C-alpha positions in Angstrom: 0.0 0.0 0.0 2.9 2.3 0.8 4.3 1.9 -2.8 0.9 2.9 -4.3 0.8 6.0 -2.2 4.3 6.9 -3.1 3.6 6.3 -6.8 0.5 8.4 -6.7 2.4 11.2 -5.0 5.2 11.1 -7.5 2.8 11.2 -10.5 0.9 14.1 -9.0 4.1 16.0 -8.3 5.3 15.5 -11.9 2.0 16.8 -13.2 2.3 20.0 -11.1 5.9 20.8 -12.0 5.6 19.8 -15.7 3.0 22.4 -16.8 4.1 25.2 -19.0 4.2 28.7 -17.5 1.1 29.8 -19.5 -0.7 26.5 -18.7 -0.3 27.0 -15.0 -1.9 30.4 -15.0 -5.6 30.6 -14.7 -7.3 31.3 -18.0 -9.7 33.8 -16.5 -7.8 35.2 -13.6 -10.5 37.7 -12.7 -13.1 35.0 -12.9 -14.7 36.8 -15.8 -14.8 36.2 -19.6 -14.8 39.8 -20.6 -13.1 42.2 -18.1 -14.0 45.3 -20.1 -17.7 44.5 -19.6 -17.7 42.5 -16.4 -15.4 44.5 -14.1 -17.5 47.6 -13.2 -14.6 49.8 -12.2 -12.8 49.0 -15.5 -15.9 49.6 -17.6 -16.4 52.9 -15.9 -12.8 53.9 -16.4 -13.0 53.1 -20.1 -16.3 55.0 -20.5 -14.5 58.1 -19.1 -11.9 58.1 -21.9 -14.0 56.4 -24.7 -13.8 59.5 -27.0 -10.1 60.2 -26.4 -8.2 59.0 -29.5 -4.9 58.7 -27.6 -6.2 56.5 -24.8 -6.0 52.8 -24.4 -6.2 50.1 -21.6 -3.8 47.2 -21.2 -3.6 44.1 -19.1 -0.5 42.3 -17.9 0.9 40.0 -15.2 2.5 41.6 -12.2 3.9 39.3 -9.5 1.7 36.5 -10.7 -1.4 38.7 -10.6 -3.5 40.0 -13.5 -3.4 43.8 -13.5 -4.9 46.6 -15.7 -3.6 50.0 -16.6 -4.4 53.1 -18.7 -2.2 54.1 -21.5 -1.8 57.3 -23.6 0.0 57.5 -26.9 -0.2 61.3 -27.2 3.3 62.4 -28.1 2.9 65.5 -26.0 1.8 63.7 -22.9 4.1 62.7 -20.1 2.4 60.6 -17.5 2.5 57.6 -15.2 -0.5 55.3 -14.9 -1.9 53.6 -11.8 -1.9 49.8 -12.1 -4.9 48.0 -10.6 -5.8 44.5 -9.8 -9.0 42.7 -10.7 -10.9 44.4 -7.8 -9.7 47.8 -8.9 -7.3 48.2 -6.0 -4.2 50.3 -6.6 -0.9 48.4 -6.7 1.5 51.1 -7.8 2.4 53.2 -10.8 3.6 52.0 -14.2 6.7 54.1 -13.9 7.7 52.1 -10.8 6.9 48.6 -12.0 6.7 48.6 -15.8 9.9 46.6 -16.2 8.4 43.9 -14.0 5.2 43.5 -16.0 4.9 40.5 -18.4 2.4 39.4 -21.0 1.3 43.0 -21.7 -1.7 43.2 -24.0 -3.8 46.1 -25.2 -7.4 45.2 -24.4 -9.2 48.3 -25.4 -8.7 51.4 -27.6 -11.2 53.6 -29.4 -12.2 53.0 -33.0 -10.6 56.3 -34.0 -7.4 55.6 -32.1 -4.2 57.4 -33.0 -2.2 54.7 -31.2 -0.2 52.3 -33.4 -0.1 49.4 -30.9 
């Protein structure tokens, strides 16, 4: 019986350590299919800049957590954006942590966007 238990433990351990980085991350880390529509704070933030042709919103991973942040491609703008988690809580500024973000992806920009992303 002890050998069966050891074997089961080893198989389970190999399964855990053998997954690829992307496979180990939850597919819907905010437990929503469409964060733009299903996260009220993000929907409201996008609605505030919906007509700004230089605005966009991105998502990324920061310390293993899904985050969101505002972006602006206006060549005359100099800014730092607040990064927020799925609940909308502030985690810091992009100028402080941008080099530690991974899997950055633009999730929204207006139809008339001037941003070449």
